[in-house]
Phi, psi and omega in degrees: 000319178296317177300314177299318181298313184291321178296317178289332175293315176298317177299323178297320180293320176297313178300314182293326178295316180289320178299322178303309184295321180287334185273332184300309181296322179299319181289320176298319178300313179295320179305318185266317187263346178060039168214157180277110181277088180297330181290352180302320184297330181286347174288332177298315180294315179304315179296321178298319181288322177296317179297319178297315177303318179285321186282316187265311184285315179272344177077024182280161174297147184301321181298310181292326177295318178295321181297315178297317180299315183297315181294313182299316184290322178300316181295320180298309181302320179292320181293321176297318180294320185280327184264336181247309184284318184302312180297343186254007187292341180282351177276172183288163176303329180294314178295323177294325177296316179296325177295315180293328173296320176298317180300318182297314182295323181293312179296317181298314179297318181295318181293320180289324178296315181278326182261342182082169180280353188297139177278131186234169179223148173286153179273087182247354182075185181254127181234108178298151180285145172288144181256139173237118184053040176083359180258121177289116189248316187214138177276163174300327179291318178293325175299316178299319182301312179297315180299320176295321179294318180297310181300319183295321178298312180298313181294323178293323177296317176297320180295317184287330187256339187243358181239160181293322180297318179296316180293326175294320175303314181296321177295316179293324181291335179282308183204103186295319183290319176300324179296322179298316183294335180273006175092010181278130179285091185294330179293320180295319180293321178300315178300314179301317181300312183296318179296315182291315183296321180291321182295318180293323178297318180299316180295317178302316180295320177294315180297317176298320179292327180290325184264350176232260181201175175253119180208162184299337185264012185304305181281327179303319179290339178271347187305305184295326180290321174300315177300319180300314179298323180292319177294317181298314181292329185114113179306121181098353181252105180298313186289326177296323178296322176304312184291315180303320182292317180294318180297319182286324174302313179296317183295319183292315185278334173282330179296332183282001171292326187251338184239157175299150188298334182295349182266002182305309180298328182292329175299319179299317181290328174298315180299320177299314181300316179299316182296319180291332180282316189259331182212074188300339181269003178088174184301318184259012175068033176295170182287000000 
């Protein structure tokens, strides 16, 4: 029982780490633009397929394949933001939500049309798990996932607290109109947010593909879980989302000790319901 508990705890941390990377950008977009970008999750899928094309079809090294995938997905996310979302910003958040849903369906359909429904895998080889006290706990790939998430959290904290761009983002997230009167270039900050959020989604998609598989529903399956992490952490609270992602990751993977694996997503939604009942503004009191 102890072995099972420890293994599922590690799995939960790995799951939460990927969820964290996928949720940060989603939360930052909402913080600045005040609408739920449903299309965000499809960037995970796009990145995974670009990495697969470079890694398996072209035979490139996984590092370079991932780098190309991150750059390509970031440019795609920025293009969508500038050409589709920006012209619609004068509309209500509900209209923006519908636009983002359209983007999500368009990307999902395009990926499935060109790649087909077949499930694929990245060429990462076989990596035995490291043992702790004789218990196989974590593979090198999973350890890398946790390490990347940790580094990302540290870098984001430094960015938000030590740089002018980060401080401007915090000011804009509090009150966009007031930030403009103080001389902050809100368009520049918006571009930064779109670039950063798309890049984080791209990294999350690659890591998710490494520990699972590449398929057209990769990001779609994560969408509601990303939303769950965002609600739990608090809409508008980047730090809260980080904590919410880890908690949901742990809850889902520890929950399967007692429940069938098919109930993993349901566990996340139960947590949302509980959070909305007892603390509707989330852990950090986001809006």
